[in-house]
N, C-alpha and C positions, 0 to 999 in steps of 0.2 A: 427642456432641461430637467423638469421634474417628472417626466413620464418614465415608468418602469413597470415590468410585469407585476401583477398583484401578489404573486407567490414569491417574488424576489425583491421585496422592499428593503431587506437588510443587505443582501448581496446576491449576485448571480455567478454560478460556477459552471464552467464547461468541462465535461469529462471526455477524455479520449481513452477508449478501452478496446480490448480484443472482442471479437464477435461473441465469445462465450462468457462475457463479463457480467452475467446476470446477477451472481451473488454480490459482486462488488457494487453494482449499481443499486441493488435493493438495500444493501447495508448502508451505503452512503446516504440514501434517502432516509433511512430509519434513524441514523445518527445525526443528521443535519438538523439544526434547530428551526423553529418556525421563522419564516421570513427569508429563508435561503432557497432560491430557485436554482434548479439543476437542469442542464441541457446536455445531452449525450450524443456522441458520434463514435462509430466503430472503425477500426482499421484491421486489415487482414492478419491473421496468425494461423498458420497451418498446424503447428505443433509446438510444444514447449521444449525446443532444442536451441542451442546457441545460434545455429544458422538461421532458423526461422525467426527468432527474436531480433536478430540484426536486420533481417529483411523487412520486418515489420516497421522499423524506423523510417523506411523509404516513404511512408505515407503520413508522417506526423505533420509536416508543413501543410499539406492539403487539408487534413482534419482540423488543424488549428485555424486555417483561413475560413473553413466552413463555420466553425463555432464563433469566430469573430463577428459574424453577421448578427449573432444574438447579443452582442455587446456585453460579454461576461466581464466580471471584475477579476476573475482568476481562471486559468485553464489548468486542469490536472491531468497528467499522464498516469493512468492507473494500471501499472504493471511493474512488479518488483524486479524480476530478473531482466525484463525488457529495458529497464532503466539503469542496469549496472553491468550488462553483459560484456560491454567493451572495456571494463576495468575502471579503476579509480579515476575520478574526474569526468567520466562519461556522463554521469548524472547531471552535472552542471552544464555540460555541452548540449545535452538533449533539451534541458529547460531553456537554454539560450536560443536554440533553434525554434522552439515553439513561440517564445516571446517575440522574436523578430518576425515570424510569419504572421502572427496575429496582433502584434503591437499591444500585447496584454501580458501581465505577469503570469509566470508558469511555475508549477510544482510537479515534481516527479516522485513516485512512491519511494524509491530507494533513499532519496534525500529526506523524505518525511520520516522514514524508519530511523535513520541516523539521529535526527532531531529528537524523536521520541525516546530512544535509548539514552541519549544524553540527559534529557529532562528527568528521567526516572533513575539516573545514576547507575545504569546497567553497563558495566564494563566487561564482566565475565559472563558469557551467555551460552545458553543451549538453543539450538535452532532446529525446528521441525519443518519439513517441507514435503510437498508431493513430488519433487523433482527427481530427475536422473542424476547420477553421480557427477557428471560433467558440470551441470549447473550448480550443484552444491559446492564444488571446488571453486567456481567463479565467485559465488556469493561469499564463501569463506575468505577468499583473497581480497575481495572488495572491502569487507569489514575489518579484516586484520590490518590492511593498509591505513585504516583510520584509527588504529590503536585499540580496537576492541579485541578481546581475547575470546575466541570461539572454543569453548571446552569440548563441544560435540555438535555436529550437524549431521542429521540423518533424514533421508528422504524415502519415499515410497517407490521410486523408480518409474514414475509415470511421465509420459510425454504427450499423451492424448488429452487434449484440453476438455473434451466431453467427460472423460473419466474423472478428471480433477474436480470439475464443478459438481459432480455427483457424489463426492465424498461426504459422509455424515460427520457433523461437527464433533460428536462424541468420540470418534476415532482418535482425535488428537489428545484427549485426556488419557486414553489407554496407551497410546504410543509414547507419551511423555514418561509414563511409569517405567518403560523399558530402558530409557537412556538418561533419566534424571540423575543429577548429582547435586547435593546441597552446597557444593562449592560455588555454584553459579550465583550471580546477582539477579538474574532474571531470565525470562524465556521469550523467544521470538518465534512466532508461527508465520512462516513466509509464504506469500502468494495471495494476490488479490482475487484469484479465482475461487478461493475457499469460502465456505460459510462458517464463520468462527465467532460472531459477536455473542452468541448465546452461551458459549462455554468459557469465556474469558474470566468471569467472576468466580466460577466454580474451581478453575485451575488455580487462581490466586489464593483462594481460601484453603484448598487442599495441600498445595505445595508451599504456601506462604512466601511466594515470590511474585514480583510484578510481571505482568504479561503484556507484550506488544504484538499486535498482529498487523499485517500489511494494510488492511482496510481501515482499521481503527486508527493507526498512525497517520494515514493519509488524510482522513477526515479531520483529525485533531490539528495537523499541521496546516491544513487549508484554512480552518477557522482562526488559527493563530495569525496567519498572514493577513486575513481579512479583519483582524481585531474584533472578532466576535467571541464572546465568552459563553462557554457552555459547561456547567458543572452538573454531572448527572451520575447517578448510581447505576451499577449493573453492567458497565462496559469497561471495567478495569480502573486501576489507579490513575491512569493517564488522564481520564476525564473527571476525576474527583477533585482535582486541584487546578482551577482555572488560572 
């Protein structure tokens, strides 16, 4: 009853990620507090297009069952557009599929982002993405269906996941200057494939608006579900108020 991995004495989290999810996995480890053990498995994703993201879902039950062998307290599906590509409500359905396959609570990134935006009272937002226009339109529709006002959403037009994970974090600071409007309540940088944790605080200071990123929101929401408090400076306002 009282046996558990020495690195997971507070909680154990299973991650389901695309094969190029290096940045997400590394940032998740960096943001997770002491005593949280993390186990990861990958599912296929050929490119960041709606068709490939939908196809990726075919493997979630198998991945969930594999992670269930490690007895996690929570399973996280770490992909933003992969958890919203089918439209409003698809995030809850995907989480339900994972929960049933593993008999374990589940969290998907798009739901985590929505919770983070609400926590920070961000209703009018600017969104930066690496995505192609088709994915940007789907993301806009998903958030607007939940009563968020997307003032602007701009992407880099990338579908190659290797290109996406190679983007330098400083790019997002420069990119934001081109599309920023002070009318927004906050900024969302979308995609768990990005390395963003090191630029959250500088953007918040320079633009004086709260910032949510896909990975930051996912880690925060996972800790919320596990009732683990972490207040830490350097990763945005979301982590400053437990």
